[in-house]
C-alpha positions in Angstrom: -42.7 7.8 -27.2 -42.4 8.5 -30.9 -43.1 12.5 -31.7 -44.2 12.8 -28.0 -42.4 16.1 -28.4 -44.5 17.3 -31.2 -47.6 16.3 -29.7 -47.2 17.7 -26.5 -49.7 20.4 -25.5 -48.0 23.6 -24.4 -49.4 26.6 -26.0 -52.2 28.2 -24.7 -54.5 29.7 -27.8 -53.4 33.6 -27.5 -49.7 32.2 -28.0 -51.0 29.9 -30.7 -52.9 32.5 -32.6 -49.3 34.8 -32.3 -47.4 32.1 -33.6 -49.6 31.3 -36.7 -50.7 35.1 -37.3 -54.4 34.4 -37.0 -57.1 35.6 -34.5 -57.8 33.1 -31.7 -61.8 33.3 -32.8 -60.2 31.8 -36.2 -58.7 28.9 -34.0 -62.0 28.6 -32.1 -63.8 28.0 -35.6 -61.2 25.4 -37.1 -61.3 23.2 -34.0 -65.3 23.1 -34.5 -64.7 22.1 -38.0 -62.2 19.5 -36.9 -59.2 21.0 -38.7 -57.2 20.9 -35.2 -57.6 18.9 -32.2 -55.9 20.8 -29.3 -55.5 19.2 -25.9 -57.0 20.4 -22.7 -55.2 21.2 -19.2 -56.3 20.0 -16.2 -58.7 23.3 -15.7 -60.2 22.6 -19.8 -57.9 25.4 -21.1 -57.1 24.8 -24.7 -53.5 23.8 -25.2 -51.9 23.6 -28.9 -48.7 21.4 -29.5 -46.3 21.8 -32.2 -48.3 19.6 -34.3 -51.3 22.0 -34.2 -48.7 24.8 -35.1 -47.7 22.7 -38.2 -51.9 22.2 -38.9 -52.5 25.5 -38.9 -49.9 26.9 -41.0 -50.8 24.5 -43.6 -54.5 25.7 -43.3 -53.4 29.3 -43.7 -51.1 28.2 -46.8 -54.0 26.5 -48.5 -56.5 29.4 -48.0 -54.3 32.3 -48.4 -51.9 30.8 -51.1 -53.6 28.0 -53.1 -57.4 29.8 -52.2 -58.7 26.7 -51.4 -62.2 27.1 -49.9 -63.0 25.7 -46.5 -64.9 22.6 -47.8 -61.4 21.5 -49.3 -59.7 22.5 -46.4 -61.5 20.1 -44.2 -61.1 17.3 -46.8 -57.2 18.0 -46.8 -57.0 18.1 -42.9 -59.0 15.1 -42.6 -57.1 13.0 -44.7 -53.7 14.6 -43.1 -55.2 13.3 -39.7 -55.8 9.7 -41.1 -52.0 10.1 -42.1 -51.1 11.0 -38.7 -53.3 8.6 -37.0 -52.2 5.5 -39.2 -48.3 6.3 -38.2 -49.0 6.4 -34.7 -51.2 3.1 -35.1 -47.9 1.5 -37.0 -45.5 2.7 -34.5 -47.8 1.3 -31.8 -47.9 -2.1 -33.6 -43.8 -2.1 -33.4 -44.1 -1.4 -29.8 -46.3 -4.3 -29.5 -44.4 -6.7 -31.4 -41.1 -5.3 -29.5 -43.1 -5.9 -25.9 -44.2 -9.4 -27.0 -40.2 -10.3 -28.0 -39.2 -9.1 -24.7 -41.9 -11.1 -23.1 -41.2 -14.3 -25.0 -44.3 -15.1 -26.5 -43.3 -18.2 -28.0 -46.3 -20.6 -27.5 -49.1 -18.8 -29.8 -48.0 -18.3 -33.7 -48.5 -14.3 -34.5 -51.1 -13.7 -36.3 -50.6 -12.2 -40.1 -52.5 -9.6 -41.4 -55.1 -12.0 -43.8 -54.8 -9.7 -47.1 -51.4 -8.6 -46.8 -49.2 -8.9 -50.0 -52.6 -9.6 -52.1 -53.7 -7.2 -54.5 -56.8 -5.6 -53.7 -59.6 -6.4 -56.4 -60.4 -2.8 -56.4 -57.0 -1.7 -57.9 -57.4 -4.3 -60.8 -56.9 -2.3 -64.2 -60.2 -3.0 -66.3 -61.6 0.1 -67.8 -60.6 1.9 -71.0 -60.5 5.3 -70.7 -63.9 5.5 -73.1 -65.9 3.5 -70.4 -64.2 5.0 -67.6 -65.1 8.7 -68.6 -68.6 7.1 -69.4 -68.6 5.7 -66.0 -68.1 9.3 -64.2 -69.8 11.3 -66.7 -66.7 13.5 -68.0 -64.7 13.7 -71.0 -61.8 11.4 -71.7 -59.7 14.7 -72.2 -60.6 15.5 -68.7 -59.5 12.1 -67.3 -56.1 12.9 -69.2 -55.7 16.4 -67.6 -56.4 14.8 -64.2 -53.6 12.1 -64.8 -51.1 14.8 -65.5 -52.0 16.5 -62.7 -51.4 13.5 -60.5 -55.0 13.4 -59.5 -55.5 9.9 -60.8 -52.8 7.0 -61.3 -54.5 4.4 -64.1 -52.5 1.7 -65.0 -51.2 0.7 -68.5 -51.7 -2.4 -70.5 -48.9 -4.4 -72.1 -49.6 -2.2 -75.3 -49.7 1.1 -73.1 -53.1 1.4 -73.2 -54.7 3.4 -70.0 -56.6 0.9 -67.9 -58.7 2.3 -64.7 -59.3 0.4 -61.7 -62.5 0.7 -59.5 -60.5 2.9 -57.1 -59.7 5.3 -60.3 -63.5 5.4 -60.7 -63.9 6.4 -56.9 -61.4 8.6 -57.1 -63.0 10.5 -60.1 -66.2 10.3 -58.6 -64.9 12.3 -55.4 -62.9 14.7 -57.7 -66.3 15.4 -59.5 -67.8 15.9 -56.1 -65.4 18.1 -55.0 -65.3 20.6 -58.0 -69.0 20.5 -58.8 -70.9 20.0 -55.3 -68.3 21.3 -52.9 -66.5 24.2 -55.1 -62.9 23.2 -54.3 -60.7 24.5 -56.7 -57.9 22.6 -58.7 -55.4 23.2 -56.5 -57.3 22.3 -53.7 -58.4 18.8 -55.3 -54.6 18.2 -56.0 -53.7 18.5 -52.5 -56.6 16.3 -51.3 -55.7 13.1 -53.6 -52.2 13.6 -53.2 -52.8 13.2 -49.7 -55.4 10.3 -50.4 -52.6 8.4 -52.3 -50.6 9.1 -49.6 -52.6 7.5 -47.4 -53.5 4.4 -49.7 -50.0 3.6 -50.3 -49.0 4.2 -46.4 -51.9 1.7 -45.4 -50.7 -0.7 -48.2 -46.9 -0.5 -47.0 -48.3 -0.4 -43.3 -49.6 -4.0 -43.8 -46.9 -5.3 -45.9 -44.3 -3.9 -43.1 -46.1 -5.9 -40.1 -46.7 -8.6 -42.4 -42.7 -8.6 -42.9 -42.2 -8.3 -39.2 -44.4 -11.0 -38.0 -43.1 -13.3 -40.7 -39.3 -12.5 -39.4 -40.3 -13.1 -35.8 -42.4 -16.2 -36.3 -38.9 -17.6 -38.1 -36.7 -16.3 -35.5 -39.3 -18.0 -32.5 -39.3 -21.3 -34.8 -35.3 -21.3 -35.0 -34.9 -20.7 -30.9 -37.3 -23.6 -30.3 -35.5 -26.1 -32.2 -32.5 -24.9 -30.6 -30.6 -27.5 -28.1 -31.0 -26.8 -24.8 -27.9 -25.2 -23.0 -25.1 -27.9 -21.6 -25.1 -27.9 -17.8 -21.4 -27.6 -16.7 -19.8 -28.8 -13.7 -17.9 -26.5 -11.6 -17.0 -28.6 -8.7 
């Protein structure tokens, strides 16, 4: 299976702690916070995978190099887990489709994602910068700064005027929550929003790819059903 090697739980906590230069108690704390999800042996011993080690190294980078507080790290790792889970879902769906082909499921049409290829109404760019700033109680210059940092990605009108969507407004409110309520520094917010944008892009690509695969499979099955039956040969 995909990534089976990276997800295989192999390291006991003492070895994992040594690999990432942390105290074992720190790893237990991160597990309680949901930052990592180690496996368990049949005897309930914690076992860490290569992916867990990568997560721990990323946590150390966020805290030690970027100065991100624990609230920010929790959000970053939650998004990272969502990304990895989505990738696993995508690969599982591909395997399901391949299995359907192997089983020659040609009697029922395969269901397509209902919204694949359609623009989400929340992504429609409608608000000029002054209105967007008023909606989120920020100065327009702050919105321009966040755009330069890549935290938000407003659209443009034909005249190059910035236009913000409902999703942009949600993102701006989230940024305000991280900075004002949770005390996450700008470096942490950048990491969070980078992963959030990546997750949203991956979700859209996931739906599009699965829709394309379903469509291609449906066309192939239709073609196979319309082929003439093979001619019987008489070897006598």
